[in-house]
VOPAGU-2260 file (C-alpha; in pm, 1 decimal, decimal comma):
REM VOPAGU-2260
SITE   aa  ch    i         X         Y         Z
SITE  MET   A    0       0,0       0,0       0,0
SITE  ALA   A    1     285,7     237,9      80,3
SITE  ASP   A    2     436,0     176,5    -262,9
SITE  VAL   A    3     109,8     275,7    -431,1
SITE  MET   A    4      87,8     598,6    -228,3
SITE  LYS   A    5     453,2     680,9    -299,2
SITE  ALA   A    6     403,9     626,0    -674,2
SITE  SER   A    7      92,0     841,6    -663,6
SITE  ARG   A    8     279,3    1128,0    -493,2
SITE  GLU   A    9     569,3    1100,0    -739,4
SITE  SER   A   10     339,8    1108,1   -1040,3
SITE  GLY   A   11     159,6    1411,7    -892,4
SITE  ALA   A   12     491,8    1591,9    -843,3
SITE  SER   A   13     595,4    1493,8   -1193,9
SITE  ALA   A   14     267,7    1628,2   -1332,0
SITE  ASN   A   15     322,3    1958,0   -1148,6
SITE  VAL   A   16     672,2    1992,5   -1294,6
SITE  MET   A   17     542,5    1915,7   -1642,9
SITE  GLU   A   18     257,3    2165,9   -1603,9
SITE  ARG   A   19     503,9    2436,4   -1492,7
SITE  ARG   A   20     731,0    2366,4   -1790,8
SITE  ARG   A   21     431,7    2377,6   -2023,9
SITE  HIS   A   22     330,1    2715,8   -1876,7
SITE  ILE   A   23     683,0    2854,9   -1926,7
SITE  ALA   A   24     689,2    2722,4   -2283,9
SITE  TRP   A   25     360,0    2898,6   -2362,7
SITE  ILE   A   26     497,6    3226,8   -2228,7
SITE  LEU   A   27     810,9    3192,5   -2444,1
SITE  ILE   A   28     600,3    3113,0   -2750,6
SITE  LEU   A   29     383,2    3421,5   -2689,6
SITE  ILE   A   30     691,8    3643,6   -2652,2
SITE  ALA   A   31     838,7    3509,4   -2977,1
SITE  ASP   A   32     508,4    3555,6   -3160,1
SITE  ALA   A   33     479,9    3913,7   -3032,9
SITE  GLY   A   34     829,7    3989,1   -3162,2
SITE  ILE   A   35     756,7    3844,1   -3504,3
SITE  THR   A   36     427,0    4033,9   -3521,0
SITE  ALA   A   37     598,3    4361,4   -3426,4
SITE  TRP   A   38     869,4    4306,9   -3689,5
SITE  GLY   A   39     607,0    4231,8   -3954,4
SITE  ALA   A   40     403,4    4539,0   -3861,5
SITE  MET   A   41     711,6    4758,8   -3888,2
SITE  ALA   A   42     802,9    4598,7   -4220,5
SITE  ALA   A   43     456,5    4683,4   -4353,6
SITE  ALA   A   44     427,1    5032,4   -4203,1
SITE  LEU   A   45     782,1    5170,3   -4219,7
SITE  PRO   A   46     996,0    4965,7   -4460,0
SITE  ASP   A   47    1245,8    5252,3   -4502,5
SITE  LEU   A   48    1333,6    5237,9   -4131,9
SITE  LEU   A   49    1343,2    4861,3   -4084,8
SITE  PRO   A   50    1708,1    4754,6   -4053,1
SITE  GLY   A   51    1828,9    4493,0   -4295,2
SITE  PRO   A   52    2167,6    4338,3   -4376,0
SITE  GLY   A   53    2461,1    4550,7   -4262,5
SITE  GLY   A   54    2230,2    4811,4   -4108,5
SITE  THR   A   55    2102,3    4916,9   -4451,5
SITE  PRO   A   56    1725,1    4967,3   -4460,7
SITE  ILE   A   57    1563,5    4644,3   -4575,2
SITE  LEU   A   58    1381,6    4804,3   -4868,1
SITE  THR   A   59    1706,6    4946,7   -5006,3
SITE  ALA   A   60    1898,2    4623,1   -4949,3
SITE  GLY   A   61    1625,3    4419,1   -5116,3
SITE  TYR   A   62    1612,5    4640,1   -5424,6
SITE  GLU   A   63    1988,9    4661,2   -5464,7
SITE  GLY   A   64    2031,6    4287,8   -5408,3
SITE  PHE   A   65    1765,7    4197,1   -5664,2
SITE  SER   A   66    1834,6    4452,8   -5936,6
SITE  LYS   A   67    2209,3    4500,6   -5881,6
SITE  GLY   A   68    2134,3    4872,2   -5927,0
SITE  SER   A   69    2163,8    5164,1   -5689,6
SITE  TRP   A   70    1863,8    5263,8   -5479,8
SITE  SER   A   71    1970,0    5628,8   -5483,7
SITE  ARG   A   72    1978,1    5632,1   -5867,2
SITE  LEU   A   73    1628,7    5481,7   -5890,9
SITE  GLY   A   74    1443,9    5815,8   -5881,3
SITE  LYS   A   75    1693,7    5999,9   -6103,0
SITE  ASN   A   76    1625,6    5802,8   -6422,4
């Protein structure tokens, strides 16, 4: 009988540990999702200010990387 009670207490403690880890994992997932959402909102609203590779704004870096042309010369043609 003592073995059954001991196993029951251990499984309850194990369940509590697992529930705590699950709670922490959910919090980390929500933080990561909030960061991705904020980055996406900034990319949509202010693409000229969003930092890209080498600190260059992402819109400029994307254009120059794709076209192999200069972003600053784009409006002068």
